TORPA-4810 file (N, C-alpha, C, O; in nm, 3 decimals):
<nodes>
NODE_1_10.012_8.312_9.970_10.093_8.400_10.068_10.215_8.320_10.090_10.214_8.202_10.126_M
NODE_2_10.331_8.399_10.063_10.475_8.355_10.085_10.500_8.342_10.240_10.563_8.245_10.284_Y
NODE_3_10.454_8.429_10.312_10.491_8.419_10.454_10.423_8.288_10.521_10.303_8.260_10.534_V
NODE_4_10.537_8.217_10.559_10.512_8.068_10.613_10.433_8.061_10.730_10.418_8.151_10.812_T
NODE_5_10.382_7.944_10.733_10.313_7.900_10.871_10.417_7.835_10.955_10.392_7.802_11.071_T
NODE_6_10.543_7.815_10.895_10.628_7.734_11.006_10.700_7.836_11.076_10.728_7.942_11.019_K
NODE_7_10.736_7.811_11.213_10.801_7.904_11.295_10.932_7.951_11.229_11.013_7.867_11.191_P
NODE_8_10.953_8.075_11.216_11.071_8.147_11.146_11.108_8.258_11.205_11.025_8.326_11.265_T
NODE_9_11.239_8.292_11.197_11.301_8.420_11.257_11.316_8.503_11.121_11.386_8.461_11.029_I
NODE_10_11.243_8.628_11.115_11.260_8.720_11.005_11.368_8.825_11.044_11.345_8.896_11.142_Y
NODE_11_11.473_8.839_10.981_11.561_8.926_10.997_11.544_9.050_10.905_11.572_9.041_10.786_L
NODE_12_11.499_9.161_10.957_11.459_9.288_10.877_11.567_9.394_10.875_11.618_9.440_10.977_I
NODE_13_11.596_9.427_10.758_11.687_9.542_10.733_11.600_9.661_10.748_11.528_9.698_10.654_D
NODE_14_11.604_9.725_10.870_11.517_9.810_10.919_11.522_9.939_10.815_11.427_9.965_10.742_G
NODE_15_11.630_10.009_10.815_11.650_10.126_10.755_11.637_10.110_10.604_11.603_10.209_10.538_L
NODE_16_11.658_10.006_10.550_11.633_9.943_10.406_11.480_9.934_10.377_11.433_9.989_10.277_N
NODE_17_11.406_9.869_10.462_11.273_9.853_10.449_11.187_10.000_10.444_11.113_10.036_10.352_L
NODE_18_11.217_10.073_10.564_11.166_10.207_10.567_11.195_10.279_10.468_11.104_10.348_10.423_V
NODE_19_11.312_10.284_10.412_11.342_10.384_10.295_11.277_10.332_10.173_11.257_10.409_10.079_R
NODE_20_11.243_10.208_10.165_11.182_10.167_10.048_11.028_10.208_10.037_10.961_10.190_9.936_S
NODE_21_10.984_10.261_10.149_10.832_10.325_10.149_10.827_10.459_10.168_10.714_10.508_10.170_F
NODE_22_10.938_10.546_10.187_10.930_10.677_10.206_10.863_10.758_10.110_10.780_10.844_10.140_L
NODE_23_10.906_10.723_9.967_10.859_10.807_9.865_10.710_10.778_9.838_10.639_10.868_9.796_Y
NODE_24_10.656_10.643_9.863_10.528_10.637_9.838_10.431_10.692_9.938_10.317_10.723_9.907_E
NODE_25_10.477_10.703_10.057_10.381_10.775_10.156_10.405_10.912_10.176_10.330_10.979_10.247_F
NODE_26_10.524_10.969_10.108_10.554_11.117_10.126_10.547_11.172_10.280_10.489_11.275_10.313_A
NODE_27_10.627_11.073_10.379_10.628_11.101_10.512_10.759_11.103_10.543_10.845_11.066_10.463_R
NODE_28_10.788_11.156_10.680_10.928_11.144_10.718_10.974_11.004_10.741_10.894_10.911_10.732_T
NODE_29_11.094_10.986_10.769_11.155_10.854_10.807_11.102_10.810_10.931_11.061_10.696_10.953_E
NODE_30_11.106_10.905_11.013_11.058_10.856_11.160_10.904_10.812_11.153_10.861_10.711_11.210_E
NODE_31_10.833_10.894_11.083_10.681_10.861_11.082_10.666_10.713_11.018_10.592_10.627_11.066_E
NODE_32_10.738_10.696_10.914_10.727_10.567_10.838_10.783_10.447_10.936_10.737_10.334_10.946_V
NODE_33_10.878_10.493_10.996_10.951_10.362_11.099_10.838_10.346_11.210_10.796_10.235_11.245_T
NODE_34_10.796_10.459_11.259_10.689_10.415_11.372_10.568_10.346_11.325_10.514_10.262_11.398_N
NODE_35_10.522_10.376_11.208_10.402_10.318_11.159_10.446_10.155_11.118_10.366_10.062_11.129_D
NODE_36_10.565_10.141_11.076_10.583_10.012_11.031_10.616_9.933_11.169_10.571_9.819_11.178_F
NODE_37_10.672_9.972_11.249_10.712_9.899_11.388_10.570_9.878_11.461_10.549_9.772_11.521_L
NODE_38_10.475_9.977_11.457_10.346_9.953_11.518_10.263_9.836_11.440_10.200_9.748_11.499_D
NODE_39_10.273_9.849_11.291_10.223_9.750_11.216_10.267_9.603_11.252_10.184_9.516_11.276_F
NODE_40_10.404_9.581_11.256_10.471_9.462_11.280_10.435_9.400_11.414_10.413_9.279_11.423_L
NODE_41_10.427_9.492_11.529_10.394_9.452_11.644_10.259_9.392_11.646_10.242_9.281_11.698_S
NODE_42_10.159_9.460_11.592_10.021_9.415_11.582_10.020_9.270_11.507_9.959_9.173_11.551_E
NODE_43_10.096_9.270_11.387_10.110_9.159_11.332_10.161_9.028_11.416_10.115_8.915_11.402_I
NODE_44_10.251_9.061_11.495_10.335_8.965_11.573_10.243_8.909_11.682_10.280_8.812_11.750_S
NODE_45_10.130_8.965_11.699_10.036_8.922_11.806_9.918_8.843_11.734_9.843_8.777_11.806_Q
NODE_46_9.899_8.846_11.616_9.778_8.778_11.562_9.830_8.631_11.541_9.948_8.600_11.519_D
NODE_47_9.717_8.541_11.552_9.738_8.389_11.583_9.795_8.331_11.453_9.845_8.218_11.455_E
NODE_48_9.789_8.411_11.327_9.838_8.352_11.223_9.988_8.373_11.196_10.056_8.311_11.114_R
NODE_49_10.025_8.467_11.274_10.194_8.508_11.267_10.252_8.519_11.399_10.367_8.564_11.401_Y
NODE_50_10.199_8.487_11.510_10.245_8.481_11.633_10.370_8.375_11.661_10.455_8.392_11.749_C
NODE_51_10.366_8.273_11.580_10.473_8.171_11.605_10.606_8.224_11.539_10.702_8.149_11.555_M
NODE_52_10.625_8.326_11.475_10.739_8.389_11.416_10.812_8.482_11.524_10.758_8.517_11.628_H
NODE_53_10.936_8.515_11.487_10.988_8.628_11.554_11.038_8.718_11.445_11.067_8.677_11.333_Q
NODE_54_11.047_8.834_11.481_11.076_8.955_11.386_11.191_9.025_11.461_11.177_9.076_11.572_Y
NODE_55_11.302_9.023_11.395_11.427_9.101_11.445_11.455_9.208_11.342_11.494_9.178_11.230_E
NODE_56_11.432_9.343_11.383_11.454_9.458_11.294_11.584_9.513_11.342_11.600_9.541_11.461_V
NODE_57_11.684_9.529_11.247_11.799_9.572_11.262_11.816_9.697_11.188_11.804_9.695_11.066_I
NODE_58_11.846_9.823_11.261_11.856_9.942_11.204_12.015_9.995_11.198_12.076_9.995_11.305_F
NODE_59_12.074_10.033_11.092_12.201_10.096_11.076_12.226_10.194_11.186_12.134_10.267_11.222_D
NODE_60_12.348_10.200_11.243_12.376_10.320_11.320_12.378_10.295_11.462_12.382_10.179_11.505_G
NODE_61_12.373_10.416_11.551_12.366_10.394_11.698_12.201_10.420_11.733_12.112_10.465_11.662_S
NODE_62_12.200_10.374_11.871_12.048_10.394_11.917_11.986_10.530_11.895_12.048_10.637_11.897_F
NODE_63_11.863_10.517_11.875_11.781_10.646_11.854_11.646_10.616_11.919_11.604_10.501_11.909_R
NODE_64_11.576_10.706_11.984_11.456_10.676_12.055_11.363_10.650_11.928_11.355_10.725_11.830_P
NODE_65_11.291_10.526_11.950_11.180_10.479_11.873_11.065_10.408_11.936_10.974_10.343_11.884_I
NODE_66_11.088_10.432_12.041_10.996_10.363_12.155_11.030_10.227_12.205_11.151_10.205_12.198_G
NODE_67_10.966_10.139_12.248_11.010_10.010_12.310_11.093_9.905_12.215_11.054_9.873_12.103_P
NODE_68_11.203_9.860_12.272_11.261_9.774_12.175_11.226_9.646_12.163_11.283_9.573_12.082_L
NODE_69_11.122_9.601_12.246_11.070_9.485_12.250_10.900_9.499_12.244_10.835_9.560_12.329_Y
NODE_70_10.853_9.443_12.146_10.714_9.470_12.118_10.646_9.341_12.074_10.655_9.316_11.954_R
NODE_71_10.579_9.257_12.148_10.520_9.148_12.132_10.644_9.049_12.070_10.746_9.026_12.134_G
NODE_72_10.619_8.999_11.943_10.741_8.913_11.887_10.833_8.987_11.809_10.895_8.928_11.720_G
NODE_73_10.852_9.115_11.830_10.946_9.212_11.751_11.033_9.252_11.840_11.001_9.304_11.947_V
NODE_74_11.178_9.225_11.793_11.278_9.273_11.876_11.351_9.381_11.784_11.375_9.350_11.667_H
NODE_75_11.384_9.500_11.830_11.455_9.599_11.758_11.597_9.622_11.806_11.622_9.634_11.926_I
NODE_76_11.687_9.629_11.717_11.825_9.669_11.766_11.898_9.751_11.672_11.856_9.764_11.557_S
NODE_77_12.011_9.812_11.713_12.098_9.892_11.620_12.213_9.842_11.608_12.265_9.779_11.699_F
NODE_78_12.273_9.864_11.483_12.399_9.825_11.441_12.528_9.864_11.510_12.636_9.805_11.511_S
NODE_79_12.490_9.987_11.572_12.619_10.055_11.630_12.726_10.081_11.545_12.704_10.143_11.441_E
NODE_80_12.843_10.041_11.574_12.978_10.048_11.473_12.963_9.957_11.368_13.028_9.981_11.266_E
NODE_81_12.892_9.860_11.370_12.894_9.767_11.259_12.771_9.807_11.148_12.693_9.898_11.177_D
NODE_82_12.759_9.742_11.036_12.662_9.781_10.957_12.543_9.659_10.981_12.571_9.542_11.009_S
NODE_83_12.407_9.711_10.965_12.292_9.625_10.969_12.328_9.498_10.886_12.309_9.385_10.931_A
NODE_84_12.375_9.520_10.772_12.395_9.407_10.670_12.495_9.303_10.735_12.476_9.183_10.720_D
NODE_85_12.595_9.349_10.803_12.685_9.261_10.844_12.618_9.172_10.960_12.639_9.051_10.973_Q
NODE_86_12.542_9.243_11.035_12.457_9.179_11.158_12.375_9.072_11.116_12.374_8.961_11.169_I
NODE_87_12.299_9.111_11.011_12.179_9.032_10.950_12.273_8.900_10.895_12.236_8.784_10.918_I
NODE_88_12.380_8.927_10.830_12.464_8.820_10.775_12.501_8.709_10.853_12.480_8.590_10.830_C
NODE_89_12.572_8.772_10.964_12.620_8.683_11.079_12.509_8.624_11.149_12.521_8.504_11.173_E
NODE_90_12.408_8.678_11.187_12.293_8.639_11.264_12.223_8.526_11.180_12.162_8.433_11.235_R
NODE_91_12.234_8.540_11.034_12.134_8.453_10.962_12.215_8.323_10.954_12.161_8.213_10.962_A
NODE_92_12.353_8.342_10.936_12.445_8.230_10.913_12.424_8.133_11.037_12.388_8.015_11.024_E
NODE_93_12.454_8.202_11.170_12.425_8.131_11.295_12.296_8.069_11.315_12.285_7.960_11.371_F
NODE_94_12.198_8.135_11.270_12.079_8.066_11.299_12.040_7.945_11.204_11.982_7.844_11.244_L
NODE_95_12.081_7.969_11.065_12.075_7.860_10.963_12.174_7.733_11.003_12.139_7.617_10.978_S
NODE_96_12.284_7.759_11.058_12.356_7.667_11.089_12.313_7.593_11.232_12.363_7.487_11.268_Q
NODE_97_12.227_7.657_11.296_12.181_7.615_11.417_12.049_7.520_11.390_11.989_7.459_11.478_S
NODE_98_12.017_7.520_11.254_11.889_7.452_11.207_11.767_7.516_11.245_11.663_7.454_11.266_G
NODE_99_11.781_7.669_11.255_11.658_7.758_11.280_11.617_7.808_11.149_11.698_7.860_11.073_T
NODE_100_11.499_7.794_11.121_11.431_7.857_11.000_11.453_8.000_11.001_11.414_8.062_11.101_R
NODE_101_11.516_8.070_10.893_11.550_8.209_10.897_11.509_8.248_10.754_11.530_8.174_10.657_V
NODE_102_11.448_8.376_10.745_11.443_8.451_10.628_11.482_8.600_10.647_11.433_8.663_10.740_I
NODE_103_11.569_8.657_10.561_11.617_8.789_10.560_11.522_8.867_10.472_11.487_8.828_10.361_A
NODE_104_11.478_8.986_10.533_11.395_9.072_10.458_11.479_9.208_10.418_11.512_9.288_10.505_V
NODE_105_11.507_9.226_10.297_11.605_9.321_10.252_11.590_9.348_10.110_11.554_9.255_10.038_T
NODE_106_11.616_9.476_10.053_11.623_9.501_9.891_11.764_9.504_9.850_11.801_9.502_9.733_D
NODE_107_11.853_9.510_9.971_12.005_9.532_9.925_12.065_9.414_9.838_12.091_9.305_9.889_D
NODE_108_12.085_9.439_9.717_12.134_9.331_9.623_12.249_9.242_9.668_12.252_9.120_9.654_R
NODE_109_12.361_9.331_9.736_12.492_9.258_9.785_12.438_9.168_9.897_12.471_9.049_9.901_L
NODE_110_12.362_9.217_9.980_12.325_9.138_10.108_12.240_9.020_10.058_12.259_8.909_10.108_L
NODE_111_12.154_9.037_9.968_12.067_8.910_9.932_12.162_8.813_9.873_12.151_8.695_9.907_R
NODE_112_12.260_8.849_9.784_12.357_8.763_9.716_12.444_8.690_9.829_12.465_8.569_9.824_Q
NODE_113_12.490_8.767_9.928_12.575_8.700_10.035_12.496_8.589_10.109_12.539_8.476_10.131_A
NODE_114_12.370_8.639_10.146_12.274_8.539_10.206_12.249_8.414_10.124_12.256_8.303_10.177_L
NODE_115_12.218_8.428_9.986_12.177_8.314_9.912_12.307_8.216_9.897_12.295_8.096_9.873_K
NODE_116_12.437_8.285_9.916_12.536_8.200_9.922_12.563_8.111_10.030_12.632_8.009_10.022_E
NODE_117_12.503_8.153_10.135_12.498_8.092_10.274_12.377_7.993_10.283_12.370_7.917_10.379_L
NODE_118_12.286_7.992_10.189_12.176_7.910_10.182_12.059_7.965_10.260_11.972_7.889_10.301_G
NODE_119_12.053_8.121_10.287_11.948_8.173_10.358_11.855_8.226_10.267_11.904_8.280_10.167_V
NODE_120_11.723_8.224_10.279_11.621_8.248_10.190_11.607_8.413_10.234_11.627_8.462_10.345_K
NODE_121_11.569_8.478_10.115_11.542_8.637_10.136_11.413_8.674_10.079_11.356_8.597_10.001_T
NODE_122_11.361_8.793_10.114_11.236_8.847_10.072_11.276_8.972_10.056_11.360_9.021_10.131_L
NODE_123_11.210_9.051_9.937_11.202_9.189_9.913_11.127_9.254_10.015_11.038_9.185_10.066_F
NODE_124_11.143_9.379_10.060_11.083_9.447_10.166_10.915_9.456_10.120_10.823_9.438_10.200_C
NODE_125_10.899_9.483_9.998_10.763_9.520_9.959_10.678_9.386_9.964_10.562_9.382_10.004_R
NODE_126_10.754_9.270_9.917_10.699_9.141_9.909_10.652_9.112_10.065_10.535_9.089_10.095_K
NODE_127_10.743_9.115_10.143_10.721_9.081_10.288_10.599_9.165_10.345_10.506_9.109_10.403_F
NODE_128_10.605_9.290_10.327_10.508_9.390_10.373_10.367_9.341_10.309_10.276_9.313_10.388_Y
NODE_129_10.345_9.331_10.171_10.252_9.288_10.095_10.198_9.148_10.152_10.077_9.129_10.165_N
NODE_130_10.277_9.066_10.179_10.232_8.939_10.217_10.162_8.947_10.349_10.076_8.860_10.366_D
NODE_131_10.179_9.027_10.441_10.147_9.046_10.565_10.018_9.126_10.553_9.925_9.096_10.627_L
NODE_132_10.003_9.250_10.440_9.905_9.322_10.444_9.757_9.254_10.473_9.680_9.313_10.549_K
NODE_133_9.724_9.153_10.423_9.581_9.101_10.427_9.541_9.109_10.571_9.420_9.119_10.594_P
NODE_134_9.629_9.106_10.676_9.596_9.105_10.806_9.496_9.225_10.843_9.418_9.219_10.938_F
NODE_135_9.508_9.340_10.751_9.445_9.447_10.778_9.309_9.447_10.735_9.228_9.528_10.783_E
NODE_136_9.277_9.362_10.647_9.147_9.350_10.589_9.035_9.280_10.672_8.922_9.268_10.625_K
</nodes>
């Protein structure tokens, strides 16, 4: 399993992750978003994953999605910036501060920019599949 046992902050490109699953589940974006956030909240409280922090950043302005803090999960919206920009800036700051950080996105340009900063990345499906054994 790639998901590490070392305390890590996972910066998750929320809209990118949700949209990567839309066609598989044939459900609305809102339904997939709610299911993913519930899943992540549950994961964040499991003893195998509770040492991590999960920051989910969605593009755009605030919209009602339920609580913005759920266990070890913090949800935010990029407002006038892009989620990619916020993820990049936050990853660079955390990395330079000596904090272990991994970004979760399928966005090729964002992944490249993060790699240039020395920040590890995970594809959305890889991240989800590595956590999925929790359900079994």
